[in-house]
N, C-alpha and C positions, 0 to 999 in steps of 0.2 A: 872631767869637767867640774868646775867649782859650783857649789850650791847656789851662789849668788847669780851666776850666769844662767843656771837652770831656771831660777825664779824669774829672771828678766825675760827669758824666752817664753816662759809660761804666761807671764803677764801680757806680753805682746800678743800671743796667740789668743788669749781670752778676750783682749780688746778687739781684735779683728773679728772674733766669733760673735761677740755681743753687738758690735756695729753691724755685722751682716744680718743678724737676727732682727735688729731694730729696723734696718732698711727694708727687709723683706716684709715685716709687719706693716710698715707705713705704706709701702707700695701696694700691698694686698688690700689694705683698707681703702686706699684712694681709688682702686680699680673696681670696687664693688659697683655693680651696675645699678642697683636700686638704692642709692643713698637716700636716707629718709627725706620726705618732702619738706618738713619743717626746715631742714638744713639747706635745701635748695632755695627755699623762700628767703632765708637769711642772706644767702649769697646774692640773690637777685636784688634784695632790698639795699644791701650795701653798695652794689654796683650802681643802682638807680640813684642812690644818695650822692655817689661820687659824680655822676653826670650832672646832677642838679647843682651841686656845690660849685662845679667848674663852669657852669653856665654864665656867659658874660652879659646877660640881660641887665639893664639898669635896675638899681634897687629903689625905684620910686614907689614900689608897693611892697606888701608883706608876703606876696605869693611864695617866693623861694623859701623864706624862713618858715612859713606855714607848712609847705611840702616837706621840708627837712624835719621839722618837729613831728609831723605825722609819721614819717618813716621811722624816726627814732622810737616813737611810742609803739609802733608795730613790732620793731625789733625786740623791744623789752617784753612785750606780751608773748611773742613767739618763743623767745628764749625760756620764759617761764613755763609755757606749755610743753615745749620740747623736753625740758628737764623733768616735768611731771610725767611725760611719756617715756622717760628713760633714755632719751637721745643724748649723745655726746655733742654738746654745742661747741666744743673746741674743734670738732672735725667740720671743716668748711669746704664743701665741693665748689668748683668754680661756677660762676654765674652761667646761666643759659646763654650760649654763644650763638649769635646769628649775624653779626656784623652791624655796621652803623651807616648803611646806605642812606637812610632818611635823616640822619643828624642825631646829635646827642639827646635832645629832648624827646624825640620820637623813640629813641632807644630806651630812655628812662621810662616812658609810658609802657613800652613792650615788657620791660623787666618788672614793672609794677603789676601788670596783668599776669605775668608768669608767677610772681610771688603770690598773688591772690589765688590763682588756681592751685598752686602747691599747698598753700596754707589750708584752702578749702578742702582739698582732698586728703589732707594728713589724717592718719588714724589718731584717735584720741582716747585718753583715759577720761572717764566721766568728769573728773575734777578739772580738766584742761579745757573743756568746751567753752566756758565763759571767756577765758583768755584768748582762745582762738577767734571767737566772735568779735572781741574788741580789736584784735589785730587786723581782722578783715575790714572792720570799719575804718581804722587808721589808714590802711593801704588804699582803700577806695577813696577816702578824703584826699589823700596825697595825689592820687591819679586824677581825680576830678578837678582839683585845683590846678594841676599842671595842664590838663586839657583845656580848661576855661582860659588860662593864660594864652595857650597856643592858638586858640580860636580867635582871641581878641587881638592878635598881632597885626 
């Protein structure tokens, strides 16, 4: 057998081996039962933001823009706190699934409540507590603005 053919076979085997190791690592990480709470909060906030962005309500008020802004600010604060806590903010677990029986805005409220609970219960390094508290205020403001809008419909 020629040396070039041996190298080609070796390279293919190594590619398969590396791809297999990578996929095993990714699936093992995705299956961790206790993904950090900050990361769950980020997923829920992103999903809530998507529901609010897609909401067809008229733009005669600034409620939607205010809600989205508050969610964006909460995401920024949680990312900073998660990084200070040593969390991998690139790992994003799926949002808490429950279904949308009550409608997209009700689902957004539920996701904002879940994000609040996850953020509140997250373990912190002392230097991350201020960021966590600011994130909680932004989440609560987004949820309260959305609830006020829904009650006024």
